[in-house]
N, C-alpha and C positions, 0 to 999 in steps of 0.2 A: 370837636364834635361835628357830626354831619347830620343835618336835619333835612329830611325829605320835604319837598315843597307843599305837600298836602297834609302833613302832620302838624300838631299844635303843642307847644310847650305850655305848661302852667306858668303863672306869673313869677313864681320863685324858683323855677327849675335851675337856671344858670347859677344863681346865688347858692342854692343848696348843694349843687355838685362841686362848685369851686370851693366853698367853705369846707366840705368834707375832704377834698384833696389837700387843701392847705393844712388841715388838722392831721392828715395821715401821709406824710412824705414817703412812707415805706411802700405805698401802692403806686402802680404804674398808671392806673385809671380808676374810674368810679362809674357806676351806673345805678339807675333807679328803676321804678316800675312803669309799665305802660297800661293804659286802658284803651279798648277799641272804641271807635266812633264810626258811624256810617258816612255816606257821601254828604249828608245834610248836617253832620256834626252832632248827631244824637248817639247816645250809647245804646247798643243793641240790648234787647231784653235779656238775652243770654250771653253775658260777657263775664267770664271768670279769669281773664288773662292775668290780671294783677294777683289774684289768689294763686294761680298756678305758678307764677314767677316767684312767689314767696316760698314755694316748696322745693327749694334748690337741694340738689343731691350731688355727692361726689364720691369717688373711690378713696378709701383709706384702709390700709392694711388688708387689701383684697376683699373688702366689704363695701357695699354701697351704703352710705350714711347721709343723714340730713345735715345740711349746712345751717348753722344757727344764724339768726338775723344779724348778729354783730360780727360774724366771720366773713372774710373775703371770699370771692370766687377764684379758684385756682385752676391751673391746667387740668388737675384731676376732675374738677367740676365741668370744665369745657369739653373734656373727653366724653363725659356722659351726655351732656346736652348743651345747646347754645342758649345759655341763660340771658345773654344780651341780645334780645330778640329783634331789635331794630336799632340802627345807629344813632337815632335822635335821643336815646336815653343814656348814651355812653360818652363821657368826657375823658379824653386821654391827655396825658402830659405831652407837650410838644417834643421834649427831648427823647422820648421813647419811640417816636415815629421814625426817626432817622435809622436806627438799627434794624427795625422790622420792615421798613419800606411802606409804600402806599398800598391802596387797594390793588389787588391783582386781577386783571380782567379775565385771566384763565379760570377763575373761580366764580365769576359772575353767573347767576345772581346770588350766590352765597359768599360774595367777596367780603361782606362785613363780618361774617362768622370767621372766615379765614384770617382776617386782620386781628380779631379778638384772640384767636388761638395763638397767633404769632406773638402778640403782646403778652399772653399768659406764660410764654416761655421765659420772658424777662422778669416777671414778677406777678404778684397778686393784684386782683381788681377789687376795689372796695364796693360795698353795696349799701345803698340808701333805701330803706324800706318805706318809701313813699312814692306815690304816683307823680311822675315828672313829665309825662307825655300822653297826649291823646293820639293814638295811632289810627289813622284813617284807613278803613278796610272797605273796599268796594270792588265790584266786578272787574274794573279796569286796572287795578293795581298789578304791578309786575309780579308780586308774589302769588297772585291768582292766575296769571295768564302765561307765565314763562314755561315753555316746554323743556327748558334746560335745567330745571330744579334737580331732577334725579341725578344727572351727570355732575352738577355742581356739588351736590351733597357728597357723592362718593369721591370726587376730586379732593374736597377738603379733608375727608376721612383718610384718604391715601396719604396726603401731605402731612397730616397729623402723625401718622405712623412712620413715615420715611424721612422726615426733615433731618438734615445732618446736624442741625443745631440742638436737637433733642438731647437731653441727658439720658442716661440709661433708664432711669426711673420713668421719664416721660415716654420713652419708646415702649416700655412695659405697660404703662397705663393705656397708651393708644392702642395697643394690641388686644385690649379687653373687648373691644367691639368690632 
């Protein structure tokens, strides 16, 4: 897991994510929900991030469908949207990082999304429907200040479509957007 220096875990975050992975050896990783906080550690009056994160969707049989809370997030879900919105909510198995490699600087500042997409080619990601992180959002955060976001977004999308490790189904899914 990679925790940004200004974000905060809840007291049971690591235990809940590890417990989930131990109970589900079929998943390559697991993630939970995030809530926003401001620079002072207060929740903004209008913060529905955790609600929006619960509304996961993916492509199945050429249709966009809702992913149920007890279902994992798959490559088909990551094609539609980056459900793992920040790295501090995402615990990966160490043995899957070798095959996919580390964060790729060519996709910065969307390198965490790129990593999740590469992991999703190996297997599904479990979902814990509870808040595990307070995500600090303030004017100086990289996600608010980086002029590279647009290029990074399209770079990840291009890689999603053209990666040679894609199955035929993954390439077809990636071509939907």
